[in-house]
LUMTI-953292 format. One record per residue: residue number from 1; residue in one letter; x, y, z of N, C-alpha, C in turn. Coordinates in nm, 3 decimals, decimal comma. Example, Ala and Ser with C-alpha at 12.3 -4.5 7.8 and 13.67 -1.06 7.14 Angstrom:
LUMTI-953292
> 1_a_1,319_-0,569_0,780_1,230_-0,450_0,780_1,320_-0,330_0,780
> 2_s_1,285_-0,225_0,708_1,367_-0,106_0,714_1,290_0,003_0,787
This chain:
LUMTI-953292
> 1_m_-3,395_-2,561_-2,254_-3,254_-2,563_-2,213_-3,167_-2,451_-2,298
> 2_n_-3,134_-2,342_-2,235_-3,067_-2,243_-2,329_-2,928_-2,291_-2,371
> 3_f_-2,863_-2,202_-2,450_-2,748_-2,227_-2,529_-2,622_-2,282_-2,415
> 4_i_-2,641_-2,151_-2,335_-2,505_-2,198_-2,227_-2,518_-2,317_-2,154
> 5_e_-2,627_-2,368_-2,102_-2,667_-2,482_-2,025_-2,649_-2,610_-2,118
> 6_y_-2,655_-2,601_-2,261_-2,626_-2,704_-2,361_-2,474_-2,720_-2,342
> 7_l_-2,406_-2,609_-2,377_-2,256_-2,609_-2,393_-2,216_-2,693_-2,253
> 8_r_-2,250_-2,653_-2,130_-2,204_-2,695_-2,003_-2,222_-2,829_-2,009
> 9_r_-2,333_-2,877_-2,032_-2,340_-3,049_-2,047_-2,286_-3,094_-2,131
> 10_n_-2,291_-3,059_-2,270_-2,179_-3,078_-2,365_-2,026_-3,118_-2,305
> 11_n_-1,995_-3,009_-2,262_-1,845_-2,993_-2,201_-1,833_-3,108_-2,063
> 12_v_-1,948_-3,132_-1,998_-1,919_-3,243_-1,906_-1,929_-3,359_-1,994
> 13_e_-2,020_-3,395_-2,075_-1,991_-3,526_-2,143_-1,871_-3,557_-2,200
> 14_m_-1,820_-3,445_-2,256_-1,705_-3,474_-2,360_-1,596_-3,494_-2,265
> 15_a_-1,583_-3,435_-2,132_-1,487_-3,443_-2,018_-1,484_-3,610_-1,982
> 16_k_-1,610_-3,654_-1,955_-1,626_-3,786_-1,914_-1,556_-3,903_-2,026
> 17_i_-1,608_-3,866_-2,141_-1,564_-3,957_-2,258_-1,398_-3,945_-2,253
> 18_q_-1,338_-3,846_-2,254_-1,202_-3,810_-2,253_-1,126_-3,886_-2,117
> 19_d_-1,207_-3,857_-2,017_-1,152_-3,939_-1,881_-1,176_-4,098_-1,918
> 20_f_-1,271_-4,154_-1,957_-1,271_-4,291_-1,977_-1,177_-4,333_-2,056
> 21_n_-1,145_-4,268_-2,190_-1,051_-4,321_-2,294_-0,901_-4,299_-2,219
> 22_q_-0,877_-4,219_-2,146_-0,746_-4,206_-2,076_-0,736_-4,336_-1,982
> 23_r_-0,814_-4,361_-1,909_-0,812_-4,466_-1,805_-0,802_-4,606_-1,871
> 24_f_-0,868_-4,603_-2,008_-0,871_-4,742_-2,056_-0,738_-4,765_-2,139
> 25_k_-0,700_-4,662_-2,179_-0,567_-4,673_-2,233_-0,452_-4,724_-2,111
> 26_y_-0,448_-4,646_-2,017_-0,372_-4,688_-1,911_-0,393_-4,821_-1,861
> 27_l_-0,500_-4,883_-1,863_-0,552_-5,007_-1,815_-0,476_-5,120_-1,907
> 28_c_-0,489_-5,122_-2,053_-0,423_-5,182_-2,143_-0,289_-5,180_-2,118
> 29_l_-0,234_-5,069_-2,116_-0,070_-5,069_-2,104_-0,021_-5,134_-1,954
> 30_s_-0,139_-5,121_-1,854_-0,088_-5,187_-1,709_-0,083_-5,317_-1,737
> 31_i_-0,192_-5,402_-1,805_-0,212_-5,537_-1,814_-0,068_-5,600_-1,888
> 32_i_-0,010_-5,519_-1,996_0,090_-5,591_-2,040_0,227_-5,539_-1,941
> 33_i_0,220_-5,432_-1,891_0,340_-5,424_-1,801_0,340_-5,515_-1,689
> 34_n_0,221_-5,536_-1,636_0,212_-5,645_-1,508_0,250_-5,789_-1,557
> 35_s_0,206_-5,821_-1,669_0,249_-5,970_-1,707_0,365_-5,983_-1,755
> 36_a_0,430_-5,876_-1,810_0,568_-5,891_-1,843_0,658_-5,883_-1,720
> 37_g_0,624_-5,816_-1,616_0,689_-5,786_-1,521_0,686_-5,932_-1,388
> 38_n_0,565_-5,971_-1,406_0,563_-6,119_-1,333_0,630_-6,233_-1,430
> 39_a_0,619_-6,209_-1,519_0,695_-6,320_-1,609_0,849_-6,311_-1,614
> 40_l_0,889_-6,194_-1,624_1,051_-6,160_-1,594_1,109_-6,212_-1,456
> 41_a_1,012_-6,158_-1,366_1,061_-6,219_-1,223_1,060_-6,385_-1,203
> 42_i_0,981_-6,438_-1,263_0,969_-6,571_-1,264_1,088_-6,660_-1,338
> 43_s_1,117_-6,590_-1,450_1,208_-6,626_-1,534_1,341_-6,618_-1,470
> 44_t_1,393_-6,530_-1,385_1,525_-6,496_-1,334_1,552_-6,610_-1,239
> 45_n_1,429_-6,698_-1,185_1,451_-6,776_-1,068_1,520_-6,735_-0,940
> 46_l_1,480_-6,592_-0,917_1,536_-6,552_-0,805_1,425_-6,494_-0,710
> 47_g_1,283_-6,543_-0,730_1,186_-6,494_-0,657_1,077_-6,403_-0,739
> 48_s_0,956_-6,439_-0,715_0,876_-6,360_-0,788_0,762_-6,275_-0,675
> 49_a_0,676_-6,202_-0,715_0,562_-6,137_-0,668_0,523_-6,241_-0,585
> 50_v_0,446_-6,212_-0,466_0,396_-6,298_-0,372_0,296_-6,356_-0,388
> 51_w_0,147_-6,308_-0,463_0,070_-6,397_-0,531_0,116_-6,472_-0,641
> 52_t_0,203_-6,426_-0,719_0,238_-6,532_-0,830_0,346_-6,653_-0,792
> 53_a_0,425_-6,580_-0,685_0,506_-6,736_-0,647_0,426_-6,840_-0,589
> 54_s_0,301_-6,807_-0,550_0,232_-6,913_-0,479_0,148_-6,963_-0,580
> 55_a_0,107_-6,903_-0,695_0,060_-6,948_-0,804_0,134_-7,045_-0,868
> 56_v_0,291_-7,000_-0,896_0,378_-7,127_-0,930_0,392_-7,240_-0,864
> 57_n_0,396_-7,220_-0,726_0,401_-7,334_-0,627_0,275_-7,432_-0,630
> 58_l_0,160_-7,376_-0,647_0,032_-7,418_-0,659_0,026_-7,515_-0,782
> 59_s_0,077_-7,456_-0,899_0,102_-7,512_-1,008_0,160_-7,630_-1,017
> 60_k_0,276_-7,626_-0,952_0,393_-7,720_-0,922_0,316_-7,856_-0,822
> 61_w_0,267_-7,808_-0,743_0,184_-7,894_-0,646_0,076_-7,979_-0,721
> 62_t_0,006_-7,904_-0,789_-0,140_-7,988_-0,870_-0,092_-8,022_-1,024
> 63_s_0,022_-7,990_-1,075_0,049_-8,024_-1,203_-0,045_-7,982_-1,287
> 64_i_-0,111_-7,841_-1,243_-0,177_-7,787_-1,357_-0,095_-7,665_-1,431
> 65_p_-0,121_-7,639_-1,543_-0,047_-7,536_-1,606_-0,039_-7,411_-1,546
> 66_l_0,057_-7,328_-1,559_0,041_-7,169_-1,481_-0,055_-7,110_-1,521
> 67_g_-0,095_-7,096_-1,647_-0,183_-7,017_-1,693_-0,317_-7,053_-1,633
> 68_n_-0,345_-7,192_-1,633_-0,473_-7,206_-1,602_-0,474_-7,214_-1,439
> 69_t_-0,366_-7,215_-1,359_-0,371_-7,231_-1,229_-0,401_-7,049_-1,193
> 70_l_-0,336_-6,965_-1,260_-0,347_-6,815_-1,237_-0,507_-6,785_-1,262
> 71_f_-0,594_-6,845_-1,367_-0,695_-6,834_-1,394_-0,805_-6,887_-1,296
> 72_i_-0,778_-7,018_-1,226_-0,881_-7,064_-1,127_-0,841_-6,985_-1,016
> 73_y_-0,723_-6,932_-0,989_-0,693_-6,882_-0,886_-0,770_-6,740_-0,882
> 74_g_-0,782_-6,663_-1,001_-0,837_-6,552_-0,998_-1,006_-6,560_-0,995
> 75_v_-1,058_-6,679_-1,003_-1,192_-6,711_-0,988_-1,210_-6,704_-0,834
> 76_i_-1,163_-6,782_-0,785_-1,159_-6,797_-0,641_-1,154_-6,671_-0,565
> 77_v_-1,049_-6,586_-0,569_-1,037_-6,462_-0,527_-1,134_-6,366_-0,563
> 78_t_-1,186_-6,369_-0,679_-1,331_-6,287_-0,718_-1,432_-6,315_-0,641
> 79_i_-1,438_-6,438_-0,603_-1,553_-6,489_-0,511_-1,527_-6,433_-0,361
> 80_a_-1,400_-6,437_-0,327_-1,384_-6,372_-0,193_-1,373_-6,247_-0,182
> 81_n_-1,364_-6,167_-0,267_-1,388_-6,005_-0,286_-1,513_-5,974_-0,287
> 82_q_-1,627_-6,042_-0,338_-1,764_-6,025_-0,310_-1,796_-6,035_-0,158
> 83_l_-1,723_-6,142_-0,110_-1,763_-6,160_0,027_-1,726_-6,032_0,115
> 84_m_-1,586_-5,997_0,074_-1,540_-5,888_0,139_-1,610_-5,762_0,150
> 85_i_-1,676_-5,713_0,012_-1,760_-5,627_-0,027_-1,892_-5,629_0,084
> 86_g_-1,963_-5,740_0,100_-2,046_-5,765_0,163_-2,206_-5,760_0,097
> 87_s_-2,170_-5,740_-0,035_-2,284_-5,733_-0,131_-2,243_-5,796_-0,263
> 88_f_-2,351_-5,828_-0,353_-2,284_-5,861_-0,498_-2,271_-5,756_-0,561
> 89_d_-2,156_-5,722_-0,619_-2,127_-5,621_-0,701_-2,112_-5,678_-0,841
> 90_r_-2,184_-5,663_-0,925_-2,210_-5,716_-1,078_-2,081_-5,674_-1,151
> 91_r_-2,034_-5,543_-1,144_-1,945_-5,492_-1,234_-1,841_-5,516_-1,197
> 92_r_-1,807_-5,524_-1,066_-1,666_-5,552_-1,008_-1,662_-5,722_-1,020
> 93_f_-1,768_-5,817_-1,031_-1,729_-5,939_-1,026_-1,706_-5,980_-1,176
> 94_f_-1,758_-5,958_-1,256_-1,742_-5,973_-1,402_-1,587_-5,885_-1,455
> 95_s_-1,583_-5,790_-1,409_-1,451_-5,706_-1,435_-1,328_-5,780_-1,398
> 96_n_-1,337_-5,821_-1,260_-1,234_-5,914_-1,212_-1,208_-6,035_-1,306
> 97_l_-1,290_-6,099_-1,345_-1,284_-6,214_-1,434_-1,236_-6,165_-1,561
> 98_l_-1,309_-6,048_-1,615_-1,235_-6,003_-1,757_-1,088_-5,975_-1,750
> 99_f_-1,030_-5,928_-1,627_-0,889_-5,903_-1,641_-0,821_-6,025_-1,614
> 100_t_-0,869_-6,120_-1,551_-0,795_-6,243_-1,526_-0,778_-6,327_-1,629
> 101_i_-0,850_-6,339_-1,732_-0,842_-6,414_-1,839_-0,708_-6,368_-1,944
> 102_p_-0,700_-6,246_-1,999_-0,582_-6,225_-2,058_-0,427_-6,220_-1,968
> 103_f_-0,458_-6,162_-1,859_-0,342_-6,165_-1,763_-0,282_-6,315_-1,739
> 104_s_-0,359_-6,424_-1,684_-0,330_-6,546_-1,667_-0,219_-6,587_-1,793
> 105_y_-0,264_-6,564_-1,887_-0,209_-6,640_-2,020_-0,086_-6,557_-2,104
> 106_l_-0,117_-6,434_-2,044_-0,023_-6,344_-2,104_0,119_-6,371_-2,006
> 107_v_0,105_-6,409_-1,877_0,203_-6,432_-1,788_0,259_-6,552_-1,839
> 108_q_0,196_-6,650_-1,864_0,237_-6,767_-1,924_0,328_-6,776_-2,072
> 109_f_0,266_-6,697_-2,148_0,330_-6,652_-2,278_0,455_-6,576_-2,249
> 110_s_0,468_-6,462_-2,187_0,565_-6,382_-2,161_0,685_-6,455_-2,077
> 111_e_0,677_-6,569_-2,007_0,757_-6,623_-1,918_0,842_-6,707_-2,062
> 112_w_0,755_-6,765_-2,135_0,821_-6,841_-2,248_0,907_-6,748_-2,347
> 113_i_0,874_-6,615_-2,332_0,934_-6,536_-2,445_1,101_-6,512_-2,365
> 114_f_1,090_-6,484_-2,218_1,209_-6,467_-2,146_1,288_-6,587_-2,139
> 115_d_1,218_-6,686_-2,111_1,309_-6,830_-2,118_1,362_-6,834_-2,248
> 116_s_1,309_-6,831_-2,375_1,373_-6,845_-2,488_1,483_-6,731_-2,489
> 117_l_1,474_-6,617_-2,461_1,599_-6,518_-2,436_1,688_-6,563_-2,370
> 118_g_1,682_-6,663_-2,292_1,804_-6,711_-2,226_1,818_-6,635_-2,061
> 119_v_1,712_-6,591_-2,019_1,726_-6,499_-1,905_1,759_-6,575_-1,778
> 120_p_1,699_-6,727_-1,766_1,740_-6,818_-1,646_1,901_-6,849_-1,682
> 121_t_1,949_-6,831_-1,770_2,098_-6,860_-1,783_2,218_-6,774_-1,768
> 122_y_2,155_-6,618_-1,756_2,212_-6,503_-1,720_2,318_-6,500_-1,591
> 123_n_2,386_-6,435_-1,570_2,449_-6,443_-1,448_2,394_-6,399_-1,349
> 124_f_2,428_-6,425_-1,237_2,349_-6,401_-1,095_2,289_-6,261_-1,062
> 125_w_2,414_-6,168_-1,097_2,382_-6,014_-1,074_2,304_-5,947_-1,188
> 126_l_2,313_-5,998_-1,305_2,206_-5,956_-1,406_2,061_-5,999_-1,370
> 127_r_2,077_-6,122_-1,348_1,915_-6,183_-1,318_1,878_-6,102_-1,190
> 128_l_1,948_-6,058_-1,085_1,878_-5,983_-0,956_1,838_-5,844_-1,036
> 129_i_1,910_-5,775_-1,098_1,886_-5,682_-1,134_1,742_-5,676_-1,236
> 130_l_1,732_-5,768_-1,317_1,591_-5,789_-1,389_1,480_-5,830_-1,307
> 131_d_1,530_-5,912_-1,192_1,417_-5,950_-1,110_1,360_-5,826_-1,042
> 132_m_1,441_-5,729_-0,987_1,408_-5,609_-0,910_1,344_-5,532_-1,029
> 133_i_1,364_-5,512_-1,149_1,284_-5,445_-1,253_1,169_-5,497_-1,297
> 134_g_1,160_-5,644_-1,283_1,016_-5,705_-1,312_0,907_-5,660_-1,194
> 135_l_0,984_-5,662_-1,049_0,909_-5,640_-0,950_0,869_-5,499_-0,963
> 136_f_0,936_-5,404_-0,998_0,910_-5,281_-0,977_0,799_-5,249_-1,101
> 137_c_0,807_-5,299_-1,221_0,691_-5,298_-1,295_0,571_-5,345_-1,248
> 138_v_0,568_-5,451_-1,197_0,444_-5,516_-1,136_0,374_-5,413_-1,048
> 139_a_0,463_-5,339_-0,938_0,402_-5,240_-0,851_0,355_-5,129_-0,925
> 140_m_0,433_-5,089_-1,012_0,382_-4,977_-1,125_0,216_-5,000_-1,167
> 141_a_0,250_-5,111_-1,242_0,119_-5,150_-1,306_0,006_-5,169_-1,221
> 142_v_0,015_-5,209_-1,092_-0,112_-5,234_-1,001_-0,157_-5,096_-0,972
> 143_s_-0,059_-5,022_-0,961_-0,104_-4,852_-0,920_-0,174_-4,794_-1,038
> 144_m_-0,115_-4,834_-1,148_-0,182_-4,763_-1,276_-0,332_-4,838_-1,285
> 145_y_-0,353_-4,956_-1,283_-0,473_-4,995_-1,301_-0,583_-4,974_-1,191
> 146_s_-0,528_-4,949_-1,042_-0,593_-4,927_-0,931_-0,635_-4,779_-0,960
> 147_r_-0,574_-4,691_-0,996_-0,619_-4,581_-1,020_-0,731_-4,543_-1,144
> 148_a_-0,707_-4,637_-1,231_-0,800_-4,616_-1,365_-0,937_-4,672_-1,301
> 149_n_-0,913_-4,774_-1,221_-1,029_-4,857_-1,155_-1,126_-4,893_-1,283
> 150_l_-1,097_-4,957_-1,372_-1,200_-4,983_-1,465_-1,222_-5,138_-1,450
> 151_i_-1,120_-5,217_-1,469_-1,105_-5,353_-1,399_-0,994_-5,389_-1,366
> 152_m_-0,976_-5,445_-1,257_-0,859_-5,491_-1,180_-0,834_-5,642_-1,171
> 153_h_-0,728_-5,692_-1,161_-0,699_-5,846_-1,096_-0,768_-5,867_-0,988
> 154_p_-0,825_-5,969_-0,967_-0,884_-5,971_-0,823_-0,805_-5,972_-0,705
> 155_n_-0,682_-6,039_-0,730_-0,599_-6,022_-0,615_-0,551_-5,881_-0,591
> 156_d_-0,502_-5,801_-0,669_-0,515_-5,677_-0,646_-0,650_-5,590_-0,599
> 157_d_-0,732_-5,619_-0,649_-0,875_-5,574_-0,614_-0,901_-5,577_-0,462
> 158_m_-0,848_-5,719_-0,419_-0,828_-5,748_-0,266_-0,775_-5,647_-0,179
> 159_a_-0,670_-5,609_-0,241_-0,597_-5,512_-0,165_-0,645_-5,386_-0,210
> 160_y_-0,688_-5,335_-0,300_-0,775_-5,213_-0,315_-0,881_-5,224_-0,213
> 161_i_-0,985_-5,334_-0,204_-1,089_-5,326_-0,125_-1,051_-5,289_0,030
> 162_i_-0,932_-5,365_0,080_-0,860_-5,378_0,220_-0,826_-5,230_0,236
> 163_r_-0,773_-5,172_0,131_-0,713_-5,025_0,127_-0,808_-4,928_0,145
> 164_f_-0,932_-4,903_0,071_-1,018_-4,810_0,076_-1,155_-4,834_0,159
> 165_k_-1,186_-4,968_0,173_-1,295_-4,997_0,262_-1,258_-5,008_0,442
> 166_y_-1,134_-5,044_0,459_-1,135_-5,125_0,572_-0,983_-5,035_0,666
> 167_i_-0,909_-4,975_0,601_-0,781_-4,908_0,683_-0,755_-4,783_0,617
> 168_s_-0,846_-4,721_0,551_-0,833_-4,534_0,532_-0,726_-4,519_0,443
> 169_g_-0,705_-4,595_0,354_-0,599_-4,584_0,226_-0,474_-4,594_0,235
> 170_s_-0,404_-4,689_0,306_-0,272_-4,703_0,347_-0,247_-4,831_0,237
> 171_a_-0,135_-4,783_0,142_-0,110_-4,883_0,032_-0,026_-4,996_0,092
> 172_i_0,064_-4,946_0,178_0,135_-5,050_0,241_0,073_-5,157_0,326
> 173_i_0,015_-5,095_0,415_-0,073_-5,201_0,508_-0,165_-5,300_0,438
> 174_s_-0,241_-5,247_0,327_-0,312_-5,311_0,275_-0,250_-5,427_0,205
> 175_q_-0,157_-5,389_0,140_-0,069_-5,499_0,042_-0,036_-5,600_0,151
> 176_w_0,028_-5,574_0,253_0,064_-5,686_0,345_-0,044_-5,786_0,388
> 177_l_-0,167_-5,709_0,425_-0,273_-5,786_0,450_-0,313_-5,888_0,351
> 178_s_-0,321_-5,832_0,200_-0,368_-5,887_0,120_-0,272_-6,032_0,083
> 179_y_-0,139_-6,025_0,134_-0,056_-6,123_0,123_-0,075_-6,247_0,208
> 180_i_-0,168_-6,256_0,301_-0,164_-6,362_0,387_-0,215_-6,503_0,315
> 181_p_-0,321_-6,466_0,232_-0,384_-6,582_0,130_-0,257_-6,642_0,064
> 182_p_-0,170_-6,575_-0,008_-0,094_-6,666_-0,098_0,026_-6,701_0,004
> 183_v_0,060_-6,644_0,118_0,158_-6,704_0,199_0,112_-6,840_0,271
> 184_i_0,011_-6,844_0,299_-0,070_-6,983_0,360_-0,069_-7,086_0,242
> 185_i_-0,087_-7,062_0,085_-0,083_-7,130_-0,001_0,051_-7,179_-0,032
> 186_s_0,149_-7,113_-0,023_0,295_-7,162_-0,060_0,365_-7,242_0,062
> 187_t_0,283_-7,185_0,182_0,354_-7,287_0,271_0,288_-7,430_0,280
> 188_a_0,136_-7,451_0,239_0,089_-7,553_0,218_0,157_-7,644_0,110
> 189_a_0,182_-7,576_-0,001_0,251_-7,629_-0,122_0,391_-7,710_-0,061
> 190_y_0,471_-7,612_0,005_0,590_-7,677_0,072_0,555_-7,801_0,123
> 191_f_0,454_-7,781_0,232_0,430_-7,914_0,321_0,423_-8,039_0,253
> 192_f_0,333_-8,041_0,132_0,317_-8,143_0,079_0,395_-8,183_-0,022
> 193_t_0,483_-8,089_-0,086_0,580_-8,113_-0,201_0,756_-8,135_-0,165
> 194_g_0,746_-8,046_-0,033_0,884_-8,052_0,011_0,976_-7,940_-0,087
> 195_k_0,923_-7,880_-0,153_0,996_-7,764_-0,238_0,893_-7,629_-0,244
> 196_l_1,001_-7,540_-0,283_0,941_-7,397_-0,297_0,986_-7,361_-0,436
> 197_y_0,923_-7,315_-0,529_0,938_-7,255_-0,634_0,920_-7,105_-0,632
> 198_a_0,972_-7,025_-0,709_0,966_-6,896_-0,754_0,963_-6,787_-0,636
> 199_i_1,003_-6,852_-0,497_1,020_-6,763_-0,397_1,206_-6,774_-0,356
> 200_g_1,225_-6,647_-0,336_1,354_-6,621_-0,321_1,373_-6,472_-0,269
> 201_f_1,491_-6,434_-0,302_1,490_-6,270_-0,293_1,412_-6,182_-0,358
> 202_g_1,369_-6,221_-0,481_1,245_-6,124_-0,507_1,123_-6,133_-0,428
> 203_t_1,088_-6,241_-0,377_0,956_-6,257_-0,306_0,976_-6,168_-0,170
> 204_v_1,084_-6,160_-0,111_1,118_-6,080_0,007_1,118_-5,928_-0,039
> 205_f_1,179_-5,911_-0,159_1,181_-5,764_-0,202_1,021_-5,724_-0,206
> 206_a_0,931_-5,819_-0,272_0,815_-5,752_-0,312_0,736_-5,742_-0,152
> 207_l_0,750_-5,853_-0,071_0,712_-5,855_0,063_0,725_-5,707_0,128
> 208_v_0,845_-5,675_0,127_0,875_-5,545_0,220_0,849_-5,405_0,133
> 209_f_0,866_-5,414_-0,007_0,868_-5,294_-0,089_0,778_-5,277_-0,170
> 210_q_0,680_-5,367_-0,224_0,574_-5,354_-0,283_0,480_-5,233_-0,281
> 211_g_0,449_-5,231_-0,159_0,366_-5,144_-0,108_0,418_-4,998_-0,122
> 212_g_0,521_-4,988_-0,097_0,598_-4,846_-0,103_0,649_-4,822_-0,259
> 213_m_0,660_-4,914_-0,328_0,680_-4,880_-0,459_0,530_-4,856_-0,513
> 214_m_0,447_-4,915_-0,477_0,292_-4,863_-0,534_0,267_-4,716_-0,508
> 215_k_0,309_-4,701_-0,381_0,277_-4,566_-0,328_0,353_-4,422_-0,402
> 216_w_0,516_-4,491_-0,441_0,567_-4,401_-0,527_0,501_-4,377_-0,647
> 217_s_0,482_-4,500_-0,730_0,401_-4,508_-0,826_0,300_-4,415_-0,855
> 218_d_0,198_-4,420_-0,748_0,086_-4,307_-0,739_0,097_-4,175_-0,780
> 219_t_0,199_-4,128_-0,729_0,221_-3,971_-0,768_0,328_-3,955_-0,870
> 220_h_0,410_-4,065_-0,900_0,526_-4,027_-0,998_0,509_-4,120_-1,110
> 221_a_0,445_-4,206_-1,137_0,443_-4,284_-1,243_0,307_-4,252_-1,325
> 222_f_0,319_-4,177_-1,435_0,200_-4,099_-1,493_0,099_-4,041_-1,390
> 223_p_0,143_-3,936_-1,349_0,077_-3,872_-1,247_-0,046_-3,818_-1,299
> 224_r_-0,084_-3,784_-1,444_-0,194_-3,747_-1,480_-0,327_-3,841_-1,448
> 225_l_-0,286_-3,954_-1,436_-0,397_-4,087_-1,393_-0,437_-4,047_-1,249
> 226_k_-0,534_-4,023_-1,202_-0,570_-3,999_-1,073_-0,661_-4,110_-1,026
> 227_h_-0,666_-4,118_-0,886_-0,751_-4,258_-0,825_-0,898_-4,214_-0,870
> 228_h_-0,956_-4,330_-0,888_-1,120_-4,328_-0,915_-1,164_-4,426_-0,811
> 229_v_-1,211_-4,364_-0,703_-1,252_-4,475_-0,606_-1,385_-4,473_-0,625
> 230_d_-1,443_-4,598_-0,594_-1,603_-4,624_-0,594_-1,653_-4,701_-0,479
> 231_l_-1,576_-4,705_-0,384_-1,606_-4,775_-0,231_-1,708_-4,663_-0,147
């Protein structure tokens, strides 16, 4: 191997390391943003993201703590993702579970912080603004770790699989299709309990705009982070 070839290979390896480090940093930041955004939306009592709202309703229905419900949810969706891919993807399977653990309990912890700060008692208009901010943070975070594509929450990985495997990259349509399971679960919870929790303005806002906010975030929020597609 001549010296020029050695330098070329060394530069390629260094670029790969730098790229991984960048993706990992954005991943860690996105988990924090996503957990806080979901928790803020829940705390406002004006409606949270569709998946999170269904988890809250499932938690109330089954009397299982929210953190545990989110974790169980994640395990079930992880298995569903494997079925959608059509083959066992070991890296994706364990990365989905690895994301689910900190996210599930960070949401519960973050909600406790916002509740302690009195967010549920704020006036309506302030809570409405905070609700939209929280949901925008969720969409931005999903865009971030979808682009980093190291590990993703299984709920968002489902939308990612639909987006790049089945419908040619449409963020909006894939998001809507991925909402079918949580809508069914929330409907079932209401049928058995007669009540709906964490569903309101914010849920409709997420249904209509989350895909669009993700699309905007893809190019405007941390634009140096590019999509790393592996399907």
